[in-house]
ZADO-1210 file (C-alpha; in nm, 4 decimals, padded with zeros to 6 digits):
<atoms>
<atom x="07.1121" y="-12.6962" z="00.3852" code="UNK" pos="1"/>
<atom x="06.9798" y="-12.8141" z="00.0474" code="UNK" pos="2"/>
<atom x="06.6695" y="-12.9386" z="00.2255" code="UNK" pos="3"/>
<atom x="06.6192" y="-12.6387" z="00.4553" code="UNK" pos="4"/>
<atom x="06.6773" y="-12.3432" z="00.2224" code="UNK" pos="5"/>
<atom x="06.3690" y="-12.3941" z="00.0029" code="UNK" pos="6"/>
<atom x="06.1581" y="-12.4310" z="00.3177" code="UNK" pos="7"/>
<atom x="06.2932" y="-12.1014" z="00.4513" code="UNK" pos="8"/>
<atom x="06.1983" y="-11.9213" z="00.1320" code="UNK" pos="9"/>
<atom x="05.8595" y="-12.0933" z="00.1219" code="UNK" pos="10"/>
<atom x="05.7930" y="-11.9718" z="00.4765" code="UNK" pos="11"/>
<atom x="05.9009" y="-11.6161" z="00.3900" code="UNK" pos="12"/>
<atom x="05.6742" y="-11.6140" z="00.0852" code="UNK" pos="13"/>
<atom x="05.3788" y="-11.7535" z="00.2800" code="UNK" pos="14"/>
<atom x="05.4177" y="-11.5036" z="00.5645" code="UNK" pos="15"/>
<atom x="05.4536" y="-11.2137" z="00.3193" code="UNK" pos="16"/>
<atom x="05.1317" y="-11.3067" z="00.1404" code="UNK" pos="17"/>
<atom x="04.9473" y="-11.3563" z="00.4707" code="UNK" pos="18"/>
<atom x="05.0606" y="-11.0131" z="00.5930" code="UNK" pos="19"/>
<atom x="04.9477" y="-10.8674" z="00.2611" code="UNK" pos="20"/>
<atom x="04.6002" y="-11.0206" z="00.2959" code="UNK" pos="21"/>
<atom x="04.5631" y="-10.8679" z="00.6420" code="UNK" pos="22"/>
<atom x="04.7161" y="-10.5251" z="00.5778" code="UNK" pos="23"/>
<atom x="04.6017" y="-10.4540" z="00.2250" code="UNK" pos="24"/>
<atom x="04.2824" y="-10.6442" z="00.3059" code="UNK" pos="25"/>
<atom x="04.1607" y="-10.3772" z="00.5444" code="UNK" pos="26"/>
<atom x="04.2248" y="-10.0915" z="00.3028" code="UNK" pos="27"/>
<atom x="04.0573" y="-10.2867" z="00.0217" code="UNK" pos="28"/>
<atom x="03.7718" y="-10.3300" z="00.2679" code="UNK" pos="29"/>
<atom x="03.7610" y="-09.9538" z="00.3218" code="UNK" pos="30"/>
<atom x="03.7265" y="-09.9125" z="-00.0542" code="UNK" pos="31"/>
<atom x="03.4374" y="-10.1594" z="-00.0606" code="UNK" pos="32"/>
<atom x="03.2611" y="-09.9702" z="00.2203" code="UNK" pos="33"/>
<atom x="03.2897" y="-09.6184" z="00.0770" code="UNK" pos="34"/>
<atom x="02.9571" y="-09.6237" z="-00.1138" code="UNK" pos="35"/>
<atom x="02.7788" y="-09.6625" z="00.2221" code="UNK" pos="36"/>
<atom x="02.9308" y="-09.3467" z="00.3722" code="UNK" pos="37"/>
<atom x="02.8613" y="-08.9762" z="00.3384" code="UNK" pos="38"/>
<atom x="03.1094" y="-08.7531" z="00.1567" code="UNK" pos="39"/>
<atom x="03.2743" y="-08.6307" z="00.4762" code="UNK" pos="40"/>
<atom x="03.2887" y="-08.9874" z="00.6090" code="UNK" pos="41"/>
<atom x="03.4550" y="-09.1002" z="00.2853" code="UNK" pos="42"/>
<atom x="03.7265" y="-08.8390" z="00.3462" code="UNK" pos="43"/>
<atom x="03.7881" y="-08.9710" z="00.6969" code="UNK" pos="44"/>
<atom x="03.7823" y="-09.3351" z="00.5821" code="UNK" pos="45"/>
<atom x="04.0376" y="-09.2741" z="00.3097" code="UNK" pos="46"/>
<atom x="04.2457" y="-09.0606" z="00.5470" code="UNK" pos="47"/>
<atom x="04.2555" y="-09.3575" z="00.7858" code="UNK" pos="48"/>
<atom x="04.4468" y="-09.5629" z="00.5283" code="UNK" pos="49"/>
<atom x="04.6380" y="-09.2797" z="00.3607" code="UNK" pos="50"/>
<atom x="04.9726" y="-09.3198" z="00.5407" code="UNK" pos="51"/>
<atom x="04.9715" y="-09.6993" z="00.5214" code="UNK" pos="52"/>
<atom x="04.8387" y="-09.8333" z="00.1955" code="UNK" pos="53"/>
<atom x="05.1634" y="-09.8034" z="-00.0035" code="UNK" pos="54"/>
<atom x="05.3502" y="-09.9868" z="00.2723" code="UNK" pos="55"/>
<atom x="05.0776" y="-10.2530" z="00.2834" code="UNK" pos="56"/>
<atom x="05.1194" y="-10.3345" z="-00.0858" code="UNK" pos="57"/>
<atom x="05.4938" y="-10.3861" z="-00.0370" code="UNK" pos="58"/>
<atom x="05.4205" y="-10.7308" z="00.1024" code="UNK" pos="59"/>
<atom x="05.2686" y="-10.8688" z="-00.2161" code="UNK" pos="60"/>
<atom x="05.5730" y="-10.7461" z="-00.4070" code="UNK" pos="61"/>
<atom x="05.7944" y="-10.9335" z="-00.1612" code="UNK" pos="62"/>
<atom x="05.5850" y="-11.2516" z="-00.1844" code="UNK" pos="63"/>
<atom x="05.5744" y="-11.2593" z="-00.5644" code="UNK" pos="64"/>
<atom x="05.9413" y="-11.1588" z="-00.5788" code="UNK" pos="65"/>
<atom x="06.0393" y="-11.4571" z="-00.3633" code="UNK" pos="66"/>
<atom x="05.8304" y="-11.6828" z="-00.5877" code="UNK" pos="67"/>
<atom x="06.0099" y="-11.5515" z="-00.8961" code="UNK" pos="68"/>
<atom x="06.3640" y="-11.5698" z="-00.7604" code="UNK" pos="69"/>
<atom x="06.3528" y="-11.8727" z="-00.5311" code="UNK" pos="70"/>
<atom x="06.1023" y="-12.0855" z="-00.7249" code="UNK" pos="71"/>
<atom x="06.1262" y="-11.9784" z="-01.0911" code="UNK" pos="72"/>
<atom x="05.9698" y="-12.2975" z="-01.2295" code="UNK" pos="73"/>
<atom x="05.6665" y="-12.2572" z="-01.0049" code="UNK" pos="74"/>
<atom x="05.6509" y="-11.8869" z="-01.0894" code="UNK" pos="75"/>
<atom x="05.6260" y="-11.9755" z="-01.4572" code="UNK" pos="76"/>
<atom x="05.3480" y="-12.2285" z="-01.3993" code="UNK" pos="77"/>
<atom x="05.1473" y="-12.0121" z="-01.1573" code="UNK" pos="78"/>
<atom x="05.1698" y="-11.6845" z="-01.3470" code="UNK" pos="79"/>
<atom x="05.1051" y="-11.8513" z="-01.6813" code="UNK" pos="80"/>
<atom x="04.7888" y="-12.0115" z="-01.5471" code="UNK" pos="81"/>
<atom x="04.6793" y="-11.6965" z="-01.3650" code="UNK" pos="82"/>
<atom x="04.7894" y="-11.4420" z="-01.6236" code="UNK" pos="83"/>
<atom x="04.4395" y="-11.3050" z="-01.6885" code="UNK" pos="84"/>
<atom x="04.3176" y="-11.2699" z="-01.3258" code="UNK" pos="85"/>
<atom x="04.6589" y="-11.1315" z="-01.2230" code="UNK" pos="86"/>
<atom x="04.6312" y="-10.8679" z="-01.4955" code="UNK" pos="87"/>
<atom x="04.2766" y="-10.7840" z="-01.3870" code="UNK" pos="88"/>
<atom x="04.3959" y="-10.7541" z="-01.0257" code="UNK" pos="89"/>
<atom x="04.6723" y="-10.5148" z="-01.1261" code="UNK" pos="90"/>
<atom x="04.4252" y="-10.3060" z="-01.3248" code="UNK" pos="91"/>
<atom x="04.2049" y="-10.2859" z="-01.0159" code="UNK" pos="92"/>
<atom x="04.4987" y="-10.1827" z="-00.7951" code="UNK" pos="93"/>
<atom x="04.6053" y="-09.9195" z="-01.0492" code="UNK" pos="94"/>
<atom x="04.2524" y="-09.7788" z="-01.0737" code="UNK" pos="95"/>
<atom x="04.2306" y="-09.7680" z="-00.6956" code="UNK" pos="96"/>
<atom x="04.5659" y="-09.5902" z="-00.6664" code="UNK" pos="97"/>
<atom x="04.4771" y="-09.3274" z="-00.9268" code="UNK" pos="98"/>
<atom x="04.1361" y="-09.2683" z="-00.7685" code="UNK" pos="99"/>
<atom x="04.2939" y="-09.2384" z="-00.4230" code="UNK" pos="100"/>
<atom x="04.5063" y="-08.9414" z="-00.5289" code="UNK" pos="101"/>
<atom x="04.2700" y="-08.7745" z="-00.7737" code="UNK" pos="102"/>
<atom x="03.9545" y="-08.7720" z="-00.5598" code="UNK" pos="103"/>
<atom x="04.1003" y="-08.5224" z="-00.3124" code="UNK" pos="104"/>
<atom x="04.2175" y="-08.2817" z="-00.5837" code="UNK" pos="105"/>
<atom x="03.9046" y="-08.3038" z="-00.8006" code="UNK" pos="106"/>
<atom x="03.5966" y="-08.0840" z="-00.7873" code="UNK" pos="107"/>
<atom x="03.2686" y="-08.2025" z="-00.6401" code="UNK" pos="108"/>
<atom x="03.1358" y="-08.3553" z="-00.9641" code="UNK" pos="109"/>
<atom x="03.4606" y="-08.5307" z="-01.0488" code="UNK" pos="110"/>
<atom x="03.5049" y="-08.6428" z="-00.6889" code="UNK" pos="111"/>
<atom x="03.1934" y="-08.8571" z="-00.7139" code="UNK" pos="112"/>
<atom x="03.3439" y="-09.0227" z="-01.0202" code="UNK" pos="113"/>
<atom x="03.6732" y="-09.0939" z="-00.8423" code="UNK" pos="114"/>
<atom x="03.4886" y="-09.2237" z="-00.5359" code="UNK" pos="115"/>
<atom x="03.3134" y="-09.4709" z="-00.7628" code="UNK" pos="116"/>
<atom x="03.6453" y="-09.5607" z="-00.9278" code="UNK" pos="117"/>
<atom x="03.8005" y="-09.6234" z="-00.5867" code="UNK" pos="118"/>
<atom x="03.5190" y="-09.8645" z="-00.5015" code="UNK" pos="119"/>
<atom x="03.5325" y="-10.0403" z="-00.8381" code="UNK" pos="120"/>
<atom x="03.9121" y="-10.0762" z="-00.8211" code="UNK" pos="121"/>
<atom x="03.8861" y="-10.2269" z="-00.4724" code="UNK" pos="122"/>
<atom x="03.6122" y="-10.4673" z="-00.5847" code="UNK" pos="123"/>
<atom x="03.8037" y="-10.5779" z="-00.8944" code="UNK" pos="124"/>
<atom x="04.1245" y="-10.6395" z="-00.6975" code="UNK" pos="125"/>
<atom x="03.9416" y="-10.8293" z="-00.4203" code="UNK" pos="126"/>
<atom x="03.7470" y="-11.0621" z="-00.6480" code="UNK" pos="127"/>
<atom x="04.0499" y="-11.1251" z="-00.8701" code="UNK" pos="128"/>
<atom x="04.2557" y="-11.2238" z="-00.5658" code="UNK" pos="129"/>
<atom x="03.9802" y="-11.4600" z="-00.4558" code="UNK" pos="130"/>
<atom x="03.9695" y="-11.6232" z="-00.7993" code="UNK" pos="131"/>
<atom x="04.3481" y="-11.6648" z="-00.8007" code="UNK" pos="132"/>
<atom x="04.3445" y="-11.8254" z="-00.4562" code="UNK" pos="133"/>
<atom x="04.0691" y="-12.0660" z="-00.5591" code="UNK" pos="134"/>
<atom x="04.2472" y="-12.1598" z="-00.8807" code="UNK" pos="135"/>
<atom x="04.5752" y="-12.2140" z="-00.6931" code="UNK" pos="136"/>
<atom x="04.4178" y="-12.4381" z="-00.4272" code="UNK" pos="137"/>
<atom x="04.2618" y="-12.6559" z="-00.6981" code="UNK" pos="138"/>
<atom x="04.5987" y="-12.7101" z="-00.8643" code="UNK" pos="139"/>
<atom x="04.5523" y="-12.4636" z="-01.1525" code="UNK" pos="140"/>
<atom x="04.3434" y="-12.7154" z="-01.3438" code="UNK" pos="141"/>
<atom x="04.0247" y="-12.6260" z="-01.5303" code="UNK" pos="142"/>
<atom x="03.7085" y="-12.8218" z="-01.4627" code="UNK" pos="143"/>
<atom x="03.3496" y="-12.7225" z="-01.3812" code="UNK" pos="144"/>
<atom x="03.3902" y="-12.7941" z="-01.0081" code="UNK" pos="145"/>
<atom x="03.7227" y="-12.6092" z="-00.9915" code="UNK" pos="146"/>
<atom x="03.5749" y="-12.3076" z="-01.1688" code="UNK" pos="147"/>
<atom x="03.2792" y="-12.3126" z="-00.9282" code="UNK" pos="148"/>
<atom x="03.5214" y="-12.3265" z="-00.6330" code="UNK" pos="149"/>
<atom x="03.7213" y="-12.0312" z="-00.7694" code="UNK" pos="150"/>
<atom x="03.3976" y="-11.8351" z="-00.8114" code="UNK" pos="151"/>
<atom x="03.3046" y="-11.9174" z="-00.4510" code="UNK" pos="152"/>
<atom x="03.6261" y="-11.7705" z="-00.3144" code="UNK" pos="153"/>
<atom x="03.6114" y="-11.4754" z="-00.5567" code="UNK" pos="154"/>
<atom x="03.2703" y="-11.3852" z="-00.4179" code="UNK" pos="155"/>
<atom x="03.3552" y="-11.4445" z="-00.0517" code="UNK" pos="156"/>
<atom x="03.7042" y="-11.2985" z="-00.0081" code="UNK" pos="157"/>
<atom x="03.5591" y="-10.9439" z="-00.0295" code="UNK" pos="158"/>
<atom x="03.3459" y="-11.0272" z="00.2775" code="UNK" pos="159"/>
<atom x="03.6650" y="-11.0922" z="00.4757" code="UNK" pos="160"/>
<atom x="03.8103" y="-10.7645" z="00.3503" code="UNK" pos="161"/>
<atom x="03.4946" y="-10.5768" z="00.4510" code="UNK" pos="162"/>
<atom x="03.5201" y="-10.7154" z="00.8062" code="UNK" pos="163"/>
<atom x="03.8873" y="-10.6127" z="00.8194" code="UNK" pos="164"/>
<atom x="03.7966" y="-10.2677" z="00.6877" code="UNK" pos="165"/>
<atom x="03.5163" y="-10.2246" z="00.9415" code="UNK" pos="166"/>
<atom x="03.7501" y="-10.3392" z="01.2200" code="UNK" pos="167"/>
<atom x="04.0084" y="-10.0833" z="01.1088" code="UNK" pos="168"/>
<atom x="03.7465" y="-09.8074" z="01.1253" code="UNK" pos="169"/>
<atom x="03.6550" y="-09.9207" z="01.4776" code="UNK" pos="170"/>
<atom x="04.0160" y="-09.8507" z="01.5714" code="UNK" pos="171"/>
<atom x="04.0737" y="-09.5299" z="01.3748" code="UNK" pos="172"/>
<atom x="03.7426" y="-09.3426" z="01.3924" code="UNK" pos="173"/>
<atom x="03.4914" y="-09.2213" z="01.6460" code="UNK" pos="174"/>
<atom x="03.1387" y="-09.0896" z="01.6717" code="UNK" pos="175"/>
<atom x="02.8808" y="-09.1674" z="01.4040" code="UNK" pos="176"/>
<atom x="03.1318" y="-09.3234" z="01.1649" code="UNK" pos="177"/>
<atom x="03.2469" y="-09.5667" z="01.4331" code="UNK" pos="178"/>
<atom x="02.8851" y="-09.6671" z="01.4971" code="UNK" pos="179"/>
<atom x="02.8356" y="-09.7226" z="01.1230" code="UNK" pos="180"/>
<atom x="03.1540" y="-09.9322" z="01.1104" code="UNK" pos="181"/>
<atom x="03.0147" y="-10.1578" z="01.3826" code="UNK" pos="182"/>
<atom x="02.6912" y="-10.2036" z="01.1859" code="UNK" pos="183"/>
<atom x="02.8839" y="-10.2777" z="00.8671" code="UNK" pos="184"/>
<atom x="03.0937" y="-10.5303" z="01.0538" code="UNK" pos="185"/>
<atom x="02.7838" y="-10.7042" z="01.1910" code="UNK" pos="186"/>
<atom x="02.6405" y="-10.7379" z="00.8404" code="UNK" pos="187"/>
<atom x="02.9636" y="-10.8626" z="00.6830" code="UNK" pos="188"/>
<atom x="03.0821" y="-11.1032" z="00.9543" code="UNK" pos="189"/>
<atom x="02.8000" y="-11.3537" z="00.8943" code="UNK" pos="190"/>
<atom x="02.8674" y="-11.3896" z="00.5178" code="UNK" pos="191"/>
<atom x="03.2372" y="-11.4158" z="00.6027" code="UNK" pos="192"/>
<atom x="03.1700" y="-11.7014" z="00.8450" code="UNK" pos="193"/>
<atom x="02.9373" y="-11.8812" z="00.6045" code="UNK" pos="194"/>
<atom x="03.1946" y="-11.8392" z="00.3291" code="UNK" pos="195"/>
<atom x="03.4733" y="-11.9833" z="00.5421" code="UNK" pos="196"/>
<atom x="03.2521" y="-12.2787" z="00.6321" code="UNK" pos="197"/>
<atom x="03.1630" y="-12.3424" z="00.2668" code="UNK" pos="198"/>
<atom x="03.5281" y="-12.3179" z="00.1646" code="UNK" pos="199"/>
<atom x="03.6281" y="-12.5595" z="00.4426" code="UNK" pos="200"/>
<atom x="03.3726" y="-12.8098" z="00.3138" code="UNK" pos="201"/>
<atom x="03.4457" y="-12.7563" z="-00.0549" code="UNK" pos="202"/>
<atom x="03.8268" y="-12.7647" z="-00.0401" code="UNK" pos="203"/>
<atom x="03.8638" y="-13.1397" z="00.0325" code="UNK" pos="204"/>
<atom x="03.5907" y="-13.2108" z="-00.2239" code="UNK" pos="205"/>
<atom x="03.7788" y="-13.0404" z="-00.5070" code="UNK" pos="206"/>
<atom x="04.1201" y="-13.1727" z="-00.4007" code="UNK" pos="207"/>
<atom x="04.1575" y="-13.5402" z="-00.3051" code="UNK" pos="208"/>
<atom x="04.5155" y="-13.4658" z="-00.1963" code="UNK" pos="209"/>
<atom x="04.3917" y="-13.2221" z="00.0676" code="UNK" pos="210"/>
<atom x="04.1146" y="-13.4598" z="00.1757" code="UNK" pos="211"/>
<atom x="04.3670" y="-13.7407" z="00.2273" code="UNK" pos="212"/>
<atom x="04.5794" y="-13.5187" z="00.4525" code="UNK" pos="213"/>
<atom x="04.2945" y="-13.4003" z="00.6737" code="UNK" pos="214"/>
<atom x="04.0511" y="-13.6862" z="00.7128" code="UNK" pos="215"/>
<atom x="04.2722" y="-13.9659" z="00.8411" code="UNK" pos="216"/>
<atom x="04.3740" y="-14.0610" z="01.1927" code="UNK" pos="217"/>
<atom x="04.5614" y="-13.9288" z="01.3828" code="UNK" pos="218"/>
<atom x="04.5840" y="-13.6159" z="01.1584" code="UNK" pos="219"/>
<atom x="04.2229" y="-13.5162" z="01.2112" code="UNK" pos="220"/>
<atom x="04.2742" y="-13.5086" z="01.5885" code="UNK" pos="221"/>
<atom x="04.5963" y="-13.3070" z="01.5698" code="UNK" pos="222"/>
<atom x="04.4362" y="-13.0568" z="01.3309" code="UNK" pos="223"/>
<atom x="04.1186" y="-13.0132" z="01.5385" code="UNK" pos="224"/>
<atom x="04.2483" y="-12.6962" z="01.7142" code="UNK" pos="225"/>
<atom x="04.2439" y="-12.5043" z="01.3828" code="UNK" pos="226"/>
<atom x="03.8669" y="-12.5223" z="01.3180" code="UNK" pos="227"/>
<atom x="03.7965" y="-12.5079" z="01.6922" code="UNK" pos="228"/>
<atom x="03.9885" y="-12.1807" z="01.7336" code="UNK" pos="229"/>
<atom x="03.8132" y="-12.0389" z="01.4263" code="UNK" pos="230"/>
<atom x="03.4666" y="-12.1238" z="01.5635" code="UNK" pos="231"/>
<atom x="03.5409" y="-11.9791" z="01.9085" code="UNK" pos="232"/>
<atom x="03.6958" y="-11.6646" z="01.7621" code="UNK" pos="233"/>
<atom x="03.4090" y="-11.6167" z="01.5173" code="UNK" pos="234"/>
<atom x="03.1564" y="-11.6452" z="01.8005" code="UNK" pos="235"/>
<atom x="03.3551" y="-11.3923" z="02.0035" code="UNK" pos="236"/>
<atom x="03.3567" y="-11.1511" z="01.7091" code="UNK" pos="237"/>
<atom x="02.9786" y="-11.1601" z="01.6782" code="UNK" pos="238"/>
<atom x="02.9392" y="-11.1066" z="02.0540" code="UNK" pos="239"/>
<atom x="03.1844" y="-10.8167" z="02.0544" code="UNK" pos="240"/>
<atom x="03.0186" y="-10.6417" z="01.7602" code="UNK" pos="241"/>
<atom x="02.6978" y="-10.6258" z="01.9616" code="UNK" pos="242"/>
<atom x="02.8829" y="-10.4678" z="02.2541" code="UNK" pos="243"/>
<atom x="02.9228" y="-10.1235" z="02.1015" code="UNK" pos="244"/>
<atom x="02.9978" y="-09.9857" z="02.4484" code="UNK" pos="245"/>
<atom x="03.3187" y="-10.1896" z="02.4571" code="UNK" pos="246"/>
<atom x="03.4184" y="-10.0788" z="02.1085" code="UNK" pos="247"/>
<atom x="03.3530" y="-09.7144" z="02.1941" code="UNK" pos="248"/>
<atom x="03.5657" y="-09.7652" z="02.5048" code="UNK" pos="249"/>
<atom x="03.8643" y="-09.8520" z="02.2851" code="UNK" pos="250"/>
<atom x="03.8358" y="-10.2274" z="02.2411" code="UNK" pos="251"/>
<atom x="03.7714" y="-10.2172" z="01.8669" code="UNK" pos="252"/>
<atom x="04.1189" y="-10.3567" z="01.8169" code="UNK" pos="253"/>
<atom x="03.9875" y="-10.6895" z="01.9475" code="UNK" pos="254"/>
<atom x="03.7705" y="-10.7215" z="01.6360" code="UNK" pos="255"/>
<atom x="04.0779" y="-10.6738" z="01.4192" code="UNK" pos="256"/>
<atom x="04.2808" y="-10.9157" z="01.6329" code="UNK" pos="257"/>
<atom x="04.0102" y="-11.1825" z="01.6137" code="UNK" pos="258"/>
<atom x="03.9778" y="-11.1492" z="01.2364" code="UNK" pos="259"/>
<atom x="04.3552" y="-11.1681" z="01.1976" code="UNK" pos="260"/>
<atom x="04.3596" y="-11.4811" z="01.4154" code="UNK" pos="261"/>
<atom x="04.1066" y="-11.6456" z="01.1835" code="UNK" pos="262"/>
<atom x="04.3259" y="-11.5503" z="00.8855" code="UNK" pos="263"/>
<atom x="04.6301" y="-11.7033" z="01.0557" code="UNK" pos="264"/>
<atom x="04.4447" y="-12.0266" z="01.1306" code="UNK" pos="265"/>
<atom x="04.3217" y="-12.0454" z="00.7710" code="UNK" pos="266"/>
<atom x="04.6756" y="-11.9874" z="00.6459" code="UNK" pos="267"/>
<atom x="04.8133" y="-12.2624" z="00.8703" code="UNK" pos="268"/>
<atom x="04.5465" y="-12.5002" z="00.7446" code="UNK" pos="269"/>
<atom x="04.6235" y="-12.4121" z="00.3832" code="UNK" pos="270"/>
<atom x="04.9974" y="-12.4499" z="00.4382" code="UNK" pos="271"/>
<atom x="04.9479" y="-12.7948" z="00.5874" code="UNK" pos="272"/>
<atom x="04.7110" y="-12.8911" z="00.3064" code="UNK" pos="273"/>
<atom x="04.9536" y="-12.7947" z="00.0299" code="UNK" pos="274"/>
<atom x="05.2859" y="-12.9105" z="00.1770" code="UNK" pos="275"/>
<atom x="05.5176" y="-13.0348" z="00.0306" code="UNK" pos="276"/>
<atom x="05.3763" y="-12.9024" z="-00.2960" code="UNK" pos="277"/>
<atom x="05.4202" y="-12.5485" z="-00.4174" code="UNK" pos="278"/>
<atom x="05.1865" y="-12.6312" z="-00.7068" code="UNK" pos="279"/>
<atom x="04.9592" y="-12.9011" z="-00.5711" code="UNK" pos="280"/>
<atom x="05.0025" y="-13.2462" z="-00.7287" code="UNK" pos="281"/>
<atom x="05.2499" y="-13.1023" z="-00.9811" code="UNK" pos="282"/>
<atom x="05.5599" y="-12.9553" z="-00.8213" code="UNK" pos="283"/>
<atom x="05.7153" y="-12.9895" z="-00.4764" code="UNK" pos="284"/>
<atom x="05.9054" y="-12.7152" z="-00.2983" code="UNK" pos="285"/>
<atom x="06.2400" y="-12.8805" z="-00.3725" code="UNK" pos="286"/>
<atom x="06.1633" y="-12.9520" z="-00.7362" code="UNK" pos="287"/>
<atom x="06.0765" y="-12.5874" z="-00.7941" code="UNK" pos="288"/>
<atom x="06.3653" y="-12.4336" z="-00.5973" code="UNK" pos="289"/>
<atom x="06.6609" y="-12.2577" z="-00.7538" code="UNK" pos="290"/>
<atom x="07.0144" y="-12.3930" z="-00.7117" code="UNK" pos="291"/>
<atom x="07.1564" y="-12.3836" z="-00.3589" code="UNK" pos="292"/>
<atom x="07.4191" y="-12.1196" z="-00.4459" code="UNK" pos="293"/>
<atom x="07.1487" y="-11.8973" z="-00.5937" code="UNK" pos="294"/>
<atom x="06.9314" y="-11.9347" z="-00.2858" code="UNK" pos="295"/>
<atom x="07.2234" y="-11.8492" z="-00.0579" code="UNK" pos="296"/>
<atom x="07.2936" y="-11.5369" z="-00.2613" code="UNK" pos="297"/>
<atom x="06.9295" y="-11.4305" z="-00.2533" code="UNK" pos="298"/>
<atom x="06.9078" y="-11.5049" z="00.1193" code="UNK" pos="299"/>
<atom x="07.1646" y="-11.2320" z="00.1847" code="UNK" pos="300"/>
<atom x="06.9383" y="-10.9810" z="00.0104" code="UNK" pos="301"/>
<atom x="06.6319" y="-11.1038" z="00.1976" code="UNK" pos="302"/>
<atom x="06.8128" y="-11.0699" z="00.5308" code="UNK" pos="303"/>
<atom x="06.8741" y="-10.7039" z="00.4428" code="UNK" pos="304"/>
<atom x="06.5412" y="-10.6188" z="00.2796" code="UNK" pos="305"/>
<atom x="06.2987" y="-10.7990" z="00.5108" code="UNK" pos="306"/>
<atom x="06.4019" y="-10.6187" z="00.8339" code="UNK" pos="307"/>
<atom x="06.3881" y="-10.2894" z="00.6412" code="UNK" pos="308"/>
<atom x="06.0296" y="-10.3589" z="00.5300" code="UNK" pos="309"/>
<atom x="05.9277" y="-10.4662" z="00.8806" code="UNK" pos="310"/>
<atom x="06.0978" y="-10.1641" z="01.0359" code="UNK" pos="311"/>
<atom x="05.9413" y="-09.9229" z="00.7884" code="UNK" pos="312"/>
<atom x="05.5967" y="-10.0728" z="00.8437" code="UNK" pos="313"/>
<atom x="05.6260" y="-10.0519" z="01.2237" code="UNK" pos="314"/>
<atom x="05.7571" y="-09.6940" z="01.1979" code="UNK" pos="315"/>
<atom x="05.4672" y="-09.5798" z="00.9784" code="UNK" pos="316"/>
<atom x="05.2045" y="-09.7387" z="01.2019" code="UNK" pos="317"/>
<atom x="05.3640" y="-09.5853" z="01.5106" code="UNK" pos="318"/>
<atom x="05.3968" y="-09.2352" z="01.3667" code="UNK" pos="319"/>
<atom x="05.0396" y="-09.2249" z="01.2372" code="UNK" pos="320"/>
<atom x="04.8723" y="-09.3988" z="01.5297" code="UNK" pos="321"/>
<atom x="04.5620" y="-09.2446" z="01.6795" code="UNK" pos="322"/>
<atom x="04.2290" y="-09.1409" z="01.5333" code="UNK" pos="323"/>
<atom x="04.2010" y="-09.0410" z="01.1674" code="UNK" pos="324"/>
<atom x="04.1074" y="-08.6915" z="01.0546" code="UNK" pos="325"/>
<atom x="03.9867" y="-08.5654" z="00.7179" code="UNK" pos="326"/>
<atom x="04.2383" y="-08.6198" z="00.4390" code="UNK" pos="327"/>
<atom x="04.3806" y="-08.3049" z="00.2803" code="UNK" pos="328"/>
<atom x="04.6601" y="-08.2160" z="00.0403" code="UNK" pos="329"/>
<atom x="04.6692" y="-07.8505" z="00.1295" code="UNK" pos="330"/>
<atom x="04.4544" y="-07.5670" z="00.0001" code="UNK" pos="331"/>
<atom x="04.2637" y="-07.6090" z="-00.3258" code="UNK" pos="332"/>
</atoms>
């Protein structure tokens, strides 16, 4: 039990953060795409995420909460090292949340300002998350190559979010906006693929620990399905985005499913690369874990809270399924 409990909490934290990247990723992507849309299209785009975005952000709260309670030593190291980008991310999320509510209630002149704020908040949050991921993968150490790697992910993570956002619009919209979403997806998917390739090459270069785990036999053979699945899925995404007839026929969800599959494969590769460390080369999962009695106590709460979050998320997505319409808060 002493051995298994920290692994259970590590898995819960990893899954929560992966779900956050996918779910909040698409609504961050919507925010990044809004400058390319007309005013009426902006209303529909924001309406498409209106019922979900609060529920989507619940997952990052769960992930960070597990880190704090189950791995307090690691929480102290990670948040101390990432204090500035974490603060910037929160400022971006706050700006996005304020803009989301105020843009609908504001007049035409002020609405343009809040539209811009919604985009800026989404961009700030996306790039800050990319920087934090890059810094974490490189062991939270400062060096020119590590800073360059963090910049690489900070600049490329928004491309993934844009693809997720475009895929979401392919599911939730129709007509001219759907056609625009397909075009946006085509433009963003190539930078996303190039970015993933660059990150795959750069990661073992900046971390000898990760390189040692991947590029030895028989590991490299056993891990081959991860990049192979990513390449096949990426090729399928490009093909599908040029089959607008299929997307208009209701198969836009395949673009979202393919992008999510790539995210899952990347997460599995990252999990393998980092294990057994929670802070690479500094702290293992068991060294960072709370006492067994504390973990057992917290596990009871997780068993109650996690199904509630999953149930609430499924309920919201079921109730508000179907095509999006213009967002409105009643008469003005």
